[in-house]
MARLODREN-405841 format. One line per field, with one value per atom (N, C-alpha, C, CB): residue in one letter; x negated, y negated, z; atom name. Coordinates in nm, 3 decimals, decimal comma. Glycine has a CB too. Layout:
<rs>
res [A_...]
X [X_...]
Y [Y_...]
Z [Z_...]
atom [CA_...]
</rs>
This chain:
<rs>
res [X_X_X_X_X_X_X_X_X_X_X_X_X_X_X_X_X_X_X_X_X_X_X_X_X_X_X_X_X_X_X_X_X_X_X_X_X_X_X_X_X_X_X_X_X_X_X_X_X_X_X_X_X_X_X_X_X_X_X_X_X_X_X_X_X_X_X_X_X_X_X_X_X_X_X_X_X_X_X_X_X_X_X_X_X_X_X_X_X_X_X_X_X_X_X_X_X_X_X_X_X_X_X_X_X_X_X_X_X_X_X_X_X_X_X_X_X_X_X_X_X_X_X_X_X_X_X_X_X_X_X_X_X_X_X_X_X_X_X_X_X_X_X_X_X_X_X_X_X_X_X_X_X_X_X_X_X_X_X_X_X_X_X_X_X_X_X_X_X_X_X_X_X_X_X_X_X_X_X_X_X_X_X_X_X_X_X_X_X_X_X_X_X_X_X_X_X_X_X_X_X_X_X_X_X_X_X_X_X_X_X_X_X_X_X_X_X_X_X_X_X_X_X_X_X_X_X_X_X_X_X_X_X_X_X_X_X_X_X_X_X_X_X_X_X_X_X_X_X_X_X_X_X_X_X_X_X_X_X_X_X_X_X_X_X_X_X_X_X_X_X_X_X_X_X_X_X_X_X_X_X_X_X_X_X_X_X_X_X_X_X_X_X_X_X_X_X_X_X_X_X_X_X_X_X_X_X_X_X_X_X_X_X_X_X_X_X_X_X_X_X_X_X_X_X_X_X_X_X_X_X_X_X_X_X_X_X_X_X_X_X_X_X_X_X_X_X_X_X_X_X_X_X_X_X_X_X_X_X_X_X_X_X_X_X_X_X_X_X_X_X_X_X_X_X_X_X_X_X_X_X_X_X_X_X_X_X_X_X_X_X_X_X_X_X_X_X_X_X_X_X_X_X_X_X_X_X_X_X_X_X_X_X_X_X_X_X_X_X_X_X_X_X_X_X_X_X_X_X_X_X_X_X_X_X_X_X_X_X_X_X_X_X_X_X_X_X_X_X_X_X_X_X_X_X_X_X_X_X_X_X_X_X_X_X_X_X_X_X_X_X_X_X_X_X_X_X_X_X_X_X_X_X_X_X_X_X_X_X_X_X_X_X_X_X_X_X_X_X_X_X_X_X_X_X_X_X_X_X_X_X_X_X_X_X_X_X_X_X_X_X_X_X_X_X_X_X_X_X_X_X_X_X_X_X_X_X_X_X_X_X_X_X_X_X_X_X_X_X_X_X_X_X_X_X_X_X_X_X_X_X_X_X_X_X_X_X_X_X_X_X_X_X_X_X_X_X_X_X_X_X_X_X_X_X_X_X_X_X_X_X_X_X_X_X_X_X_X_X_X_X_X_X_X_X_X_X_X_X_X_X_X_X_X_X_X_X_X_X_X_X_X_X_X_X_X_X_X_X_X_X_X_X_X_X_X_X_X_X_X_X_X_X_X_X_X_X_X_X_X_X_X_X_X_X_X_X_X_X_X_X_X_X_X_X_X_X_X_X_X_X_X_X_X_X_X_X_X_X_X_X_X_X_X_X_X_X_X_X_X_X_X_X_X_X_X_X_X_X_X]
X [-0,083_0,000_-0,087_0,094_-0,041_-0,114_-0,042_-0,127_-0,117_-0,058_-0,037_-0,145_-0,081_-0,072_0,071_-0,140_0,167_0,303_0,367_0,390_0,338_0,395_0,340_0,367_0,208_0,150_0,198_-0,003_0,221_0,275_0,417_0,273_0,495_0,631_0,630_0,704_0,539_0,529_0,487_0,428_0,388_0,343_0,452_0,218_0,523_0,634_0,744_0,692_0,768_0,870_0,828_0,896_0,702_0,652_0,661_0,506_0,621_0,629_0,774_0,568_0,865_1,007_1,062_1,089_1,019_1,063_1,014_1,010_0,890_0,839_0,918_0,689_0,949_1,026_1,168_1,031_1,231_1,366_1,365_1,426_1,266_1,254_1,234_1,138_1,149_1,124_1,252_1,014_1,321_1,443_1,556_1,489_1,572_1,677_1,652_1,685_1,528_1,494_1,518_1,351_1,486_1,509_1,659_1,446_1,740_1,884_1,942_1,954_1,896_1,944_1,903_1,889_1,780_1,732_1,810_1,585_1,847_1,913_2,063_1,885_2,125_2,271_2,332_2,315_2,255_2,311_2,366_2,205_2,477_2,538_2,471_2,688_2,416_2,351_2,200_2,386_2,141_1,999_1,914_1,963_1,954_1,872_1,869_1,927_1,979_1,980_1,893_2,124_1,889_1,801_1,654_1,826_1,620_1,483_1,449_1,463_1,545_1,522_1,504_1,639_1,581_1,563_1,426_1,671_1,378_1,244_1,139_1,218_1,156_1,060_1,061_1,093_1,180_1,190_1,124_1,337_1,147_1,086_0,934_1,138_0,883_0,737_0,680_0,702_0,754_0,709_0,704_0,801_0,803_0,799_0,681_0,929_0,651_0,536_0,405_0,536_0,399_0,280_0,263_0,288_0,374_0,367_0,314_0,504_0,354_0,301_0,152_0,376_0,109_-0,034_-0,112_-0,058_-0,060_-0,128_-0,128_-0,062_-0,017_-0,007_-0,108_0,136_-0,139_-0,235_-0,378_-0,199_-0,403_-0,536_-0,597_-0,630_-0,514_-0,562_-0,510_-0,518_-0,567_-0,516_-0,538_-0,581_-0,642_-0,666_-0,552_-0,801_-0,510_-0,397_-0,268_-0,379_-0,249_-0,129_-0,127_-0,123_-0,239_-0,247_-0,227_-0,381_-0,287_-0,269_-0,124_-0,362_-0,056_0,086_0,169_0,137_0,140_0,216_0,181_0,189_0,052_0,011_0,055_-0,139_0,034_0,061_0,209_-0,020_0,269_0,406_0,509_0,434_0,495_0,592_0,562_0,592_0,436_0,399_0,393_0,269_0,366_0,354_0,468_0,222_0,487_0,587_0,728_0,575_0,763_0,900_0,925_0,923_0,827_0,844_0,857_0,725_0,783_0,796_0,934_0,689_0,987_1,121_1,225_1,153_1,207_1,299_1,293_1,266_1,173_1,163_1,231_1,015_1,217_1,284_1,435_1,240_1,485_1,629_1,674_1,665_1,594_1,630_1,630_1,536_1,541_1,532_1,626_1,392_1,689_1,777_1,906_1,809_1,977_2,104_2,203_2,160_2,270_2,359_2,490_2,391_2,531_2,657_2,640_2,707_2,744_2,745_2,780_2,846_2,715_2,752_2,888_2,644_2,953_3,084_3,070_3,149_3,166_3,162_3,201_3,257_3,134_3,164_3,289_3,044_3,387_3,514_3,517_3,626_3,414_3,411_3,386_3,303_3,467_3,460_3,360_3,595_3,340_3,256_3,108_3,297_3,070_2,930_2,841_2,919_2,879_2,790_2,766_2,848_2,865_2,849_2,750_2,983_2,758_2,667_2,524_2,709_2,507_2,372_2,317_2,373_2,405_2,360_2,311_2,472_2,381_2,338_2,206_2,445_2,190_2,063_1,949_2,074_1,974_1,871_1,834_1,919_1,933_1,905_1,822_2,035_1,856_1,781_1,636_1,848_1,617_1,482_1,403_1,486_1,466_1,400_1,357_1,491_1,443_1,409_1,293_1,532_1,293_1,183_1,052_1,215_1,053_0,930_0,883_0,953_0,975_0,937_0,876_1,059_0,935_0,882_0,744_0,977_0,724_0,594_0,488_0,602_0,521_0,424_0,393_0,475_0,494_0,471_0,380_0,604_0,405_0,320_0,177_0,376_0,162_0,029_-0,041_0,036_0,034_-0,025_-0,069_0,071_0,006_-0,026_-0,128_0,098_-0,125_-0,210_-0,313_-0,125_-0,326_-0,419_-0,562_-0,380_-0,655_-0,798_-0,837_-0,886_-0,847_-0,874_-1,022_-0,793_-1,083_-1,225_-1,241_-1,285_-1,362_-1,391_-1,374_-1,534_-1,327_-1,304_-1,436_-1,228_-1,437_-1,558_-1,572_-1,559_-1,471_-1,474_-1,554_-1,332_-1,615_-1,702_-1,625_-1,809_-1,665_-1,606_-1,479_-1,706_-1,436_-1,314_-1,334_-1,215_-1,457_-1,481_-1,460_-1,626_-1,451_-1,429_-1,546_-1,408_-1,665_-1,782_-1,779_-1,911_-1,741_-1,737_-1,626_-1,718_-1,511_-1,401_-1,439_-1,272_-1,500_-1,546_-1,649_-1,603_-1,743_-1,845_-1,779_-1,951_-1,681_-1,613_-1,531_-1,522_-1,467_-1,387_-1,475_-1,308_-1,596_-1,683_-1,776_-1,764_-1,775_-1,860_-1,774_-1,966_-1,723_-1,649_-1,517_-1,623_-1,442_-1,309_-1,304_-1,211_-1,412_-1,416_-1,321_-1,558_-1,307_-1,217_-1,072_-1,231_-1,029_-0,892_-0,870_-0,862_-0,971_-0,962_-0,944_-1,088_-1,018_-1,007_-0,875_-1,123_-0,826_-0,698_-0,582_-0,675_-0,589_-0,485_-0,486_-0,505_-0,604_-0,610_-0,560_-0,753_-0,585_-0,534_-0,381_-0,597_-0,325_-0,179_-0,116_-0,140_-0,178_-0,127_-0,135_-0,205_-0,241_-0,253_-0,143_-0,390_-0,113_-0,006_0,130_-0,004_0,152_0,277_0,292_0,285_0,184_0,189_0,217_0,057_0,153_0,177_0,321_0,079_0,374_0,513_0,609_0,545_0,581_0,666_0,660_0,623_0,542_0,531_0,608_0,384_0,603_0,677_0,827_0,641_0,875_1,018_1,056_1,054_0,970_1,001_1,004_0,897_0,930_0,926_1,060_0,817_1,133_1,262_1,372_1,298_1,359_1,458_1,581_1,498_1,688_1,810_1,911_1,874_1,889_1,987_1,964_1,978_2,073_2,062_2,007_2,198_1,917_1,861_1,959_1,740]
Y [0,119_0,000_-0,124_0,000_-0,220_-0,344_-0,453_-0,385_-0,528_-0,634_-0,763_-0,662_-0,766_-0,888_-0,934_-0,866_-0,846_-0,896_-0,953_-0,784_-0,896_-0,949_-1,087_-0,854_-1,107_-1,239_-1,340_-1,231_-1,296_-1,386_-1,427_-1,319_-1,336_-1,368_-1,469_-1,240_-1,453_-1,546_-1,684_-1,494_-1,689_-1,818_-1,885_-1,800_-1,808_-1,864_-1,916_-1,759_-1,847_-1,891_-2,020_-1,782_-2,032_-2,154_-2,271_-2,136_-2,247_-2,350_-2,395_-2,300_-2,298_-2,330_-2,407_-2,201_-2,371_-2,443_-2,588_-2,374_-2,610_-2,746_-2,825_-2,745_-2,762_-2,830_-2,863_-2,745_-2,768_-2,793_-2,905_-2,664_-2,907_-3,014_-3,149_-2,985_-3,151_-3,273_-3,322_-3,251_-3,233_-3,271_-3,311_-3,159_-3,236_-3,267_-3,403_-3,157_-3,430_-3,560_-3,674_-3,561_-3,651_-3,755_-3,782_-3,714_-3,675_-3,695_-3,767_-3,561_-3,732_-3,801_-3,948_-3,734_-3,975_-4,114_-4,197_-4,117_-4,138_-4,214_-4,224_-4,151_-4,118_-4,114_-4,155_-3,978_-4,181_-4,218_-4,360_-4,206_-4,378_-4,511_-4,595_-4,500_-4,532_-4,604_-4,606_-4,539_-4,720_-4,740_-4,648_-4,883_-4,625_-4,541_-4,396_-4,546_-4,350_-4,215_-4,209_-4,171_-4,317_-4,321_-4,315_-4,449_-4,380_-4,375_-4,232_-4,475_-4,166_-4,027_-3,939_-3,975_-3,964_-3,890_-3,915_-3,928_-4,039_-4,070_-3,994_-4,220_-3,987_-3,913_-3,764_-3,932_-3,707_-3,565_-3,543_-3,519_-3,635_-3,626_-3,631_-3,739_-3,719_-3,729_-3,604_-3,852_-3,542_-3,416_-3,305_-3,376_-3,300_-3,203_-3,225_-3,208_-3,352_-3,383_-3,346_-3,531_-3,369_-3,328_-3,176_-3,377_-3,103_-2,958_-2,916_-2,896_-2,987_-2,955_-2,985_-3,034_-3,097_-3,128_-3,018_-3,264_-2,975_-2,869_-2,738_-2,848_-2,710_-2,589_-2,592_-2,574_-2,711_-2,727_-2,742_-2,846_-2,697_-2,694_-2,834_-2,607_-2,929_-3,064_-3,109_-3,163_-3,052_-3,086_-3,232_-2,998_-3,297_-3,437_-3,523_-3,484_-3,498_-3,574_-3,545_-3,542_-3,421_-3,386_-3,461_-3,233_-3,466_-3,538_-3,688_-3,512_-3,743_-3,885_-3,917_-3,929_-3,828_-3,846_-3,854_-3,731_-3,766_-3,766_-3,888_-3,638_-3,918_-4,030_-4,164_-4,029_-4,185_-4,317_-4,336_-4,338_-4,243_-4,266_-4,234_-4,185_-4,121_-4,087_-4,165_-3,936_-4,169_-4,230_-4,380_-4,179_-4,441_-4,587_-4,653_-4,626_-4,612_-4,679_-4,655_-4,632_-4,531_-4,502_-4,564_-4,350_-4,562_-4,623_-4,775_-4,588_-4,836_-4,979_-5,014_-5,027_-4,931_-4,956_-4,941_-4,859_-4,843_-4,827_-4,949_-4,697_-5,003_-5,125_-5,241_-5,159_-5,251_-5,360_-5,346_-5,360_-5,222_-5,201_-5,241_-5,053_-5,207_-5,243_-5,393_-5,176_-5,464_-5,609_-5,685_-5,654_-5,616_-5,683_-5,729_-5,591_-5,811_-5,863_-5,748_-5,972_-5,736_-5,622_-5,627_-5,611_-5,745_-5,755_-5,704_-5,900_-5,636_-5,588_-5,703_-5,470_-5,714_-5,820_-5,792_-5,834_-5,897_-5,884_-5,807_-6,023_-5,720_-5,640_-5,726_-5,519_-5,701_-5,772_-5,712_-5,765_-5,795_-5,745_-5,736_-5,832_-5,785_-5,776_-5,631_-5,869_-5,580_-5,437_-5,406_-5,387_-5,491_-5,458_-5,478_-5,539_-5,566_-5,599_-5,482_-5,706_-5,401_-5,291_-5,191_-5,219_-5,169_-5,076_-5,130_-5,047_-5,260_-5,321_-5,318_-5,465_-5,357_-5,358_-5,217_-5,428_-5,120_-4,981_-4,932_-4,892_-4,972_-4,933_-4,999_-4,969_-5,126_-5,196_-5,130_-5,345_-5,096_-5,031_-4,895_-5,016_-4,819_-4,690_-4,705_-4,616_-4,803_-4,827_-4,866_-4,936_-4,957_-4,999_-4,881_-5,115_-4,798_-4,681_-4,583_-4,612_-4,560_-4,466_-4,520_-4,442_-4,650_-4,710_-4,700_-4,857_-4,732_-4,723_-4,579_-4,781_-4,484_-4,343_-4,295_-4,258_-4,335_-4,294_-4,353_-4,336_-4,480_-4,544_-4,478_-4,693_-4,451_-4,387_-4,244_-4,387_-4,172_-4,037_-4,038_-3,969_-4,130_-4,139_-4,175_-4,245_-4,270_-4,308_-4,192_-4,430_-4,120_-4,008_-3,895_-3,956_-3,869_-3,758_-3,794_-3,708_-3,918_-3,955_-4,062_-4,004_-4,099_-4,202_-4,151_-4,258_-4,244_-4,210_-4,216_-4,308_-4,099_-4,091_-4,071_-3,978_-4,156_-4,136_-4,019_-4,264_-3,970_-3,863_-3,916_-3,808_-3,830_-3,869_-3,898_-3,759_-4,006_-4,045_-3,971_-4,195_-3,890_-3,822_-3,693_-3,793_-3,661_-3,543_-3,415_-3,551_-3,334_-3,202_-3,204_-3,110_-3,319_-3,328_-3,305_-3,232_-3,293_-3,273_-3,405_-3,220_-3,397_-3,516_-3,613_-3,477_-3,560_-3,647_-3,720_-3,564_-3,650_-3,712_-3,815_-3,605_-3,786_-3,883_-4,007_-3,819_-3,987_-4,101_-4,185_-4,051_-4,121_-4,192_-4,272_-4,093_-4,212_-4,282_-4,399_-4,185_-4,385_-4,494_-4,612_-4,445_-4,584_-4,692_-4,745_-4,645_-4,686_-4,738_-4,775_-4,633_-4,676_-4,701_-4,772_-4,570_-4,729_-4,782_-4,873_-4,669_-4,940_-5,023_-5,142_-5,072_-5,203_-5,318_-5,276_-5,381_-5,165_-5,117_-5,081_-4,995_-5,020_-4,982_-5,106_-4,905_-5,212_-5,336_-5,407_-5,429_-5,404_-5,468_-5,397_-5,470_-5,264_-5,191_-5,230_-5,039_-5,242_-5,282_-5,425_-5,269_-5,513_-5,650_-5,652_-5,736_-5,568_-5,560_-5,508_-5,468_-5,410_-5,360_-5,468_-5,236_-5,548_-5,657_-5,760_-5,723_-5,796_-5,891_-5,834_-5,927_-5,704_-5,641_-5,644_-5,497_-5,619_-5,623_-5,765_-5,571_-5,865_-6,004_-6,045_-6,098_-6,000_-6,029_-5,965_-5,981_-5,841_-5,774_-5,846_-5,627_-5,895_-5,971_-6,103_-5,997_-6,170_-6,295_-6,272_-6,362_-6,163_-6,131_-6,091_-6,018_-6,013_-5,967_-6,084_-5,864_-6,188_-6,303_-6,374_-6,401_-6,379_-6,447_-6,361_-6,489_-6,228_-6,140_-6,125_-6,189_-6,073_-6,044_-6,158_-5,918_-6,259_-6,367_-6,467_-6,436_-6,533_-6,635_-6,762_-6,660_-6,832_-6,957_-7,070_-6,999]
Z [0,000_0,000_0,000_0,120_-0,075_-0,087_-0,006_-0,236_0,071_0,154_0,075_0,275_-0,050_-0,130_-0,154_-0,261_-0,191_-0,212_-0,086_-0,266_0,029_0,153_0,183_0,270_0,163_0,189_0,086_0,189_-0,036_-0,137_-0,100_-0,276_-0,048_-0,005_0,109_0,038_0,203_0,315_0,265_0,421_0,177_0,124_0,042_0,039_-0,038_-0,115_-0,023_-0,212_0,087_0,182_0,251_0,286_0,287_0,350_0,252_0,399_0,128_0,026_0,004_-0,106_-0,003_-0,020_0,100_-0,042_0,220_0,340_0,337_0,468_0,294_0,282_0,178_0,246_0,065_-0,039_0,007_-0,165_0,078_0,128_0,230_0,189_0,318_0,417_0,349_0,513_0,248_0,173_0,104_0,070_0,036_-0,034_0,060_-0,121_0,168_0,265_0,330_0,372_0,367_0,424_0,327_0,469_0,198_0,098_0,080_-0,037_0,077_0,064_0,185_0,044_0,304_0,424_0,420_0,552_0,378_0,372_0,272_0,337_0,160_0,055_0,076_-0,079_0,124_0,129_0,261_0,096_0,364_0,494_0,491_0,605_0,559_0,567_0,676_0,594_0,777_0,887_0,866_1,023_0,899_0,876_0,962_0,903_1,085_1,174_1,125_1,318_1,066_1,009_0,884_0,975_0,809_0,692_0,733_0,610_0,843_0,894_0,939_1,011_1,004_1,044_0,921_1,129_0,816_0,691_0,630_0,592_0,638_0,589_0,668_0,597_0,798_0,882_0,847_1,031_0,826_0,788_0,652_0,784_0,560_0,427_0,437_0,337_0,520_0,538_0,603_0,622_0,693_0,753_0,648_0,869_0,559_0,451_0,358_0,372_0,329_0,245_0,315_0,209_0,444_0,520_0,516_0,666_0,523_0,510_0,374_0,532_0,268_0,135_0,127_0,027_0,186_0,188_0,260_0,255_0,373_0,448_0,370_0,586_0,303_0,221_0,108_0,165_0,057_-0,052_0,000_-0,137_0,123_0,184_0,199_0,102_0,241_0,268_0,404_0,156_0,511_0,645_0,683_0,748_0,628_0,660_0,606_0,602_0,482_0,427_0,501_0,279_0,543_0,619_0,752_0,644_0,819_0,946_0,925_1,013_0,820_0,792_0,756_0,679_0,686_0,653_0,781_0,564_0,875_0,999_1,084_1,078_1,098_1,183_1,127_1,201_0,998_0,941_0,911_0,814_0,836_0,791_0,898_0,667_0,964_1,068_1,194_1,097_1,233_1,359_1,358_1,401_1,244_1,241_1,164_1,180_1,040_0,957_1,008_0,812_1,035_1,082_1,219_1,089_1,307_1,439_1,425_1,531_1,333_1,310_1,256_1,212_1,166_1,114_1,226_0,999_1,313_1,425_1,517_1,505_1,543_1,623_1,554_1,651_1,422_1,348_1,357_1,201_1,352_1,366_1,507_1,338_1,607_1,744_1,766_1,843_1,695_1,712_1,621_1,687_1,527_1,430_1,497_1,313_1,427_1,476_1,491_1,380_1,606_1,628_1,549_1,771_1,502_1,429_1,288_1,427_1,239_1,101_1,009_1,084_0,892_0,798_0,735_0,687_0,689_0,626_0,495_0,601_0,468_0,346_0,227_0,358_0,114_-0,010_-0,072_-0,109_-0,106_-0,157_-0,309_-0,110_-0,376_-0,523_-0,562_-0,584_-0,655_-0,687_-0,797_-0,726_-0,893_-1,008_-0,985_-1,124_-0,895_-0,875_-0,833_-0,774_-0,733_-0,695_-0,808_-0,575_-0,892_-1,003_-1,105_-1,069_-1,135_-1,232_-1,178_-1,263_-1,051_-0,995_-0,979_-0,860_-0,953_-0,947_-1,082_-0,898_-1,189_-1,324_-1,361_-1,428_-1,324_-1,350_-1,273_-1,313_-1,146_-1,065_-1,123_-0,920_-1,170_-1,231_-1,358_-1,262_-1,441_-1,564_-1,535_-1,646_-1,440_-1,404_-1,346_-1,302_-1,265_-1,207_-1,315_-1,107_-1,413_-1,522_-1,605_-1,612_-1,632_-1,711_-1,635_-1,745_-1,505_-1,425_-1,415_-1,284_-1,395_-1,388_-1,519_-1,352_-1,632_-1,762_-1,785_-1,875_-1,748_-1,767_-1,680_-1,735_-1,553_-1,465_-1,508_-1,322_-1,558_-1,607_-1,728_-1,641_-1,821_-1,940_-1,901_-2,038_-1,809_-1,764_-1,692_-1,672_-1,611_-1,538_-1,628_-1,437_-1,733_-1,822_-1,929_-1,888_-1,977_-2,089_-2,054_-2,203_-1,929_-1,889_-1,884_-1,755_-1,890_-1,881_-1,734_-1,968_-1,671_-1,528_-1,504_-1,464_-1,419_-1,386_-1,289_-1,325_-1,279_-1,184_-1,042_-1,205_-0,955_-0,816_-0,747_-0,740_-0,669_-0,598_-0,465_-0,573_-0,429_-0,299_-0,303_-0,254_-0,414_-0,422_-0,406_-0,317_-0,308_-0,290_-0,205_-0,226_-0,156_-0,077_0,071_-0,128_0,116_0,259_0,333_0,283_0,463_0,545_0,531_0,692_0,524_0,508_0,374_0,520_0,267_0,135_0,127_0,026_0,188_0,188_0,269_0,245_0,384_0,466_0,393_0,597_0,325_0,249_0,136_0,192_0,067_-0,043_0,011_-0,120_0,127_0,183_0,224_0,304_0,269_0,316_0,209_0,433_0,088_-0,021_-0,142_-0,061_-0,211_-0,336_-0,312_-0,408_-0,211_-0,187_-0,065_-0,169_-0,034_0,088_0,078_0,114_-0,039_-0,052_-0,027_-0,191_-0,087_-0,065_0,082_-0,155_0,144_0,285_0,372_0,328_0,344_0,421_0,394_0,389_0,270_0,239_0,309_0,089_0,320_0,392_0,540_0,377_0,599_0,740_0,757_0,794_0,661_0,668_0,657_0,556_0,569_0,556_0,685_0,438_0,750_0,877_0,985_0,920_0,986_1,082_1,062_1,071_0,938_0,909_0,952_0,759_0,930_0,972_1,123_0,921_1,195_1,342_1,390_1,402_1,329_1,369_1,337_1,298_1,225_1,192_1,291_1,053_1,331_1,430_1,565_1,448_1,602_1,726_1,719_1,759_1,604_1,588_1,596_1,456_1,536_1,543_1,685_1,444_1,752_1,887_1,985_1,932_1,958_2,049_2,056_2,006_1,942_1,941_1,999_1,801_1,993_2,052_1,964_2,187_2,024_1,949_1,955_2,001_2,033_2,042_1,931_2,179_1,889_1,786_1,847_1,717_1,773_1,828_1,829_1,751]
atom [N_CA_C_CB_N_CA_C_CB_N_CA_C_CB_N_CA_C_CB_N_CA_C_CB_N_CA_C_CB_N_CA_C_CB_N_CA_C_CB_N_CA_C_CB_N_CA_C_CB_N_CA_C_CB_N_CA_C_CB_N_CA_C_CB_N_CA_C_CB_N_CA_C_CB_N_CA_C_CB_N_CA_C_CB_N_CA_C_CB_N_CA_C_CB_N_CA_C_CB_N_CA_C_CB_N_CA_C_CB_N_CA_C_CB_N_CA_C_CB_N_CA_C_CB_N_CA_C_CB_N_CA_C_CB_N_CA_C_CB_N_CA_C_CB_N_CA_C_CB_N_CA_C_CB_N_CA_C_CB_N_CA_C_CB_N_CA_C_CB_N_CA_C_CB_N_CA_C_CB_N_CA_C_CB_N_CA_C_CB_N_CA_C_CB_N_CA_C_CB_N_CA_C_CB_N_CA_C_CB_N_CA_C_CB_N_CA_C_CB_N_CA_C_CB_N_CA_C_CB_N_CA_C_CB_N_CA_C_CB_N_CA_C_CB_N_CA_C_CB_N_CA_C_CB_N_CA_C_CB_N_CA_C_CB_N_CA_C_CB_N_CA_C_CB_N_CA_C_CB_N_CA_C_CB_N_CA_C_CB_N_CA_C_CB_N_CA_C_CB_N_CA_C_CB_N_CA_C_CB_N_CA_C_CB_N_CA_C_CB_N_CA_C_CB_N_CA_C_CB_N_CA_C_CB_N_CA_C_CB_N_CA_C_CB_N_CA_C_CB_N_CA_C_CB_N_CA_C_CB_N_CA_C_CB_N_CA_C_CB_N_CA_C_CB_N_CA_C_CB_N_CA_C_CB_N_CA_C_CB_N_CA_C_CB_N_CA_C_CB_N_CA_C_CB_N_CA_C_CB_N_CA_C_CB_N_CA_C_CB_N_CA_C_CB_N_CA_C_CB_N_CA_C_CB_N_CA_C_CB_N_CA_C_CB_N_CA_C_CB_N_CA_C_CB_N_CA_C_CB_N_CA_C_CB_N_CA_C_CB_N_CA_C_CB_N_CA_C_CB_N_CA_C_CB_N_CA_C_CB_N_CA_C_CB_N_CA_C_CB_N_CA_C_CB_N_CA_C_CB_N_CA_C_CB_N_CA_C_CB_N_CA_C_CB_N_CA_C_CB_N_CA_C_CB_N_CA_C_CB_N_CA_C_CB_N_CA_C_CB_N_CA_C_CB_N_CA_C_CB_N_CA_C_CB_N_CA_C_CB_N_CA_C_CB_N_CA_C_CB_N_CA_C_CB_N_CA_C_CB_N_CA_C_CB_N_CA_C_CB_N_CA_C_CB_N_CA_C_CB_N_CA_C_CB_N_CA_C_CB_N_CA_C_CB_N_CA_C_CB_N_CA_C_CB_N_CA_C_CB_N_CA_C_CB_N_CA_C_CB_N_CA_C_CB_N_CA_C_CB_N_CA_C_CB_N_CA_C_CB_N_CA_C_CB_N_CA_C_CB_N_CA_C_CB_N_CA_C_CB_N_CA_C_CB_N_CA_C_CB_N_CA_C_CB_N_CA_C_CB_N_CA_C_CB_N_CA_C_CB_N_CA_C_CB_N_CA_C_CB_N_CA_C_CB_N_CA_C_CB_N_CA_C_CB_N_CA_C_CB_N_CA_C_CB_N_CA_C_CB_N_CA_C_CB_N_CA_C_CB_N_CA_C_CB_N_CA_C_CB_N_CA_C_CB_N_CA_C_CB_N_CA_C_CB_N_CA_C_CB_N_CA_C_CB_N_CA_C_CB_N_CA_C_CB_N_CA_C_CB_N_CA_C_CB_N_CA_C_CB_N_CA_C_CB_N_CA_C_CB_N_CA_C_CB_N_CA_C_CB_N_CA_C_CB_N_CA_C_CB_N_CA_C_CB_N_CA_C_CB_N_CA_C_CB]
</rs>
């Protein structure tokens, strides 16, 4: 007896579980009427993506997905929801407008998806500067080749933190 089919079944099941988690989280994030449920869907989606990264033998990316997107971005969005105005905005009574804007958004999304797909498939991609993909090679690439992008990301995070502090200072009451 060969153990290969059993291990293939287990790996296929893990991969399918990651895909289902990713898809379920995306549907919850997109289709929820409440913002807090959408954030939970985003967190579930990010966990499914982290599972795919880990499944593809990239534990560093999986850990970064969990730490940055689930641990920082989703928590920041939850804080923004907590600090937001508690009253619900008045519903728009015009019936045709949401359908028109939905069609425009769908058209723009399809055009962007087609352009990115064409660029991804037919673009001239340079060789990766991260070498063999080890932690040392990725760290070396982040501090040499990609140092400007690394610093700009940290600057964007600093601005987001300062913005959250400015919003938190005013609180939930109207001035």
